[in-house]
C-alpha positions as CSV (number, residue, x, y, z in Angstrom):
1,M,19.5,9.0,24.6
2,N,23.1,9.1,23.8
3,S,23.0,5.6,22.3
4,Q,20.2,6.7,19.9
5,H,22.3,9.7,18.8
6,D,25.3,7.4,18.3
7,S,23.2,5.0,16.3
8,D,21.8,7.7,14.1
9,M,25.3,9.0,13.4
10,S,26.5,5.5,12.6
11,A,23.7,5.0,10.1
12,A,24.4,8.4,8.5
13,Q,28.1,7.5,8.2
14,N,27.2,4.2,6.6
15,E,24.9,5.9,4.1
16,I,27.7,8.4,3.2
17,R,30.2,5.5,2.8
18,D,27.7,3.6,0.7
19,I,27.0,6.5,-1.7
20,S,30.7,7.1,-2.0
21,E,31.1,3.7,-3.6
22,V,28.4,4.4,-6.3
23,A,29.7,5.6,-9.7
24,A,28.4,9.0,-10.9
25,V,26.9,7.4,-14.0
26,E,24.7,5.2,-11.7
27,V,23.6,8.1,-9.7
28,I,22.7,10.1,-12.8
29,T,20.9,7.3,-14.5
30,T,19.0,6.5,-11.3
31,A,17.9,10.1,-11.0
32,A,16.8,10.1,-14.7
33,V,14.8,6.9,-14.2
34,H,13.0,8.5,-11.2
35,L,12.2,11.6,-13.3
36,M,11.0,9.4,-16.2
37,S,8.7,7.3,-14.0
38,A,7.2,10.4,-12.3
39,A,6.7,12.1,-15.7
40,A,5.1,9.0,-17.2
41,V,2.5,8.9,-14.3
42,K,1.8,12.6,-14.7
43,C,1.3,12.0,-18.5
44,G,-1.4,9.4,-17.6
45,L,0.8,6.5,-18.6
46,A,0.7,4.6,-15.3
47,D,-0.2,0.9,-15.5
48,E,-3.3,1.5,-13.4
49,P,-7.0,1.5,-14.2
50,N,-7.3,5.1,-13.0
51,S,-4.1,6.4,-14.8
52,Q,-6.0,9.2,-16.4
53,D,-7.0,10.5,-12.9
54,M,-3.3,10.8,-12.1
55,M,-2.6,12.9,-15.2
56,D,-1.2,16.4,-14.4
57,L,0.4,17.9,-17.5
58,D,1.7,21.0,-15.7
59,E,3.6,18.7,-13.4
60,A,4.7,16.5,-16.3
61,R,6.1,19.5,-18.2
62,K,8.3,20.3,-15.2
63,L,9.5,16.8,-14.8
64,I,10.2,16.3,-18.5
65,T,12.1,19.6,-18.7
66,A,14.3,18.6,-15.7
67,L,14.9,15.2,-17.3
68,A,15.9,16.9,-20.6
69,A,18.3,19.1,-18.8
70,L,19.9,16.2,-17.0
71,V,20.1,14.0,-20.0
72,V,21.5,16.6,-22.4
73,T,24.1,18.0,-20.0
74,S,25.2,14.7,-18.6
75,A,25.3,12.8,-22.0
76,P,29.0,13.5,-22.7
77,D,30.0,12.2,-19.3
78,I,27.8,9.1,-19.0
79,G,28.7,7.5,-22.3
80,N,26.7,6.8,-25.4
81,Q,25.1,3.5,-24.3
82,H,23.5,5.1,-21.2
83,A,22.8,8.4,-22.9
84,R,21.0,6.7,-25.9
85,S,18.5,4.9,-23.7
86,L,17.9,8.0,-21.6
87,R,17.3,10.1,-24.8
88,D,14.9,7.4,-26.1
89,G,12.9,7.5,-22.9
90,L,12.9,11.3,-22.9
91,R,11.7,11.5,-26.5
92,S,8.9,9.0,-25.8
93,L,7.8,11.1,-22.8
94,Q,7.9,14.3,-24.9
95,L,5.8,12.6,-27.6
96,A,3.3,11.2,-25.0
97,F,3.0,14.7,-23.5
98,R,2.3,16.2,-26.9
99,E,-0.4,13.5,-27.6
100,A,-2.0,14.0,-24.1
101,S,-2.1,17.8,-24.3
102,V,-5.2,19.4,-25.8
103,I,-3.2,22.6,-26.3
104,E,-0.5,22.1,-28.9
105,D,2.9,23.6,-28.1
106,A,4.7,25.4,-30.9
107,P,7.7,23.5,-32.3
108,G,10.6,23.9,-29.8
109,E,8.2,25.0,-27.0
110,G,7.2,21.6,-25.7
111,P,8.6,20.2,-22.4
112,G,12.3,20.0,-22.5
113,E,12.6,21.1,-26.1
114,K,14.7,24.1,-25.2
115,F,17.4,21.5,-24.4
116,T,16.6,18.8,-27.0
117,G,15.2,20.8,-29.9
118,P,11.8,20.2,-31.4
119,V,10.4,16.6,-31.1
120,R,8.1,15.1,-33.7
């Protein structure tokens, strides 16, 4: 039993050591890509025959809003090159959400727009 505990502790220490070597910009962009991917699926944009069955705009709204907060607040720290591509992806998702939704949000009320401003 003790050897299993020691093995688990060693694995955890290796993970901590590994994450300590990753630059913050990489962690931020990776988190943003995960949010983008999940939001795209929830907007019905998955590359699957049944992508419309996976659509859940309530969930998409939450993911897009979280993504917008991350992108807007981290942009000054991650540099223009990274921020620009994240902003482009965010805007595409906001527009896809608007297109998929049967109820139109007022300008500035769409997902993430309290952080980005109105998207058209």
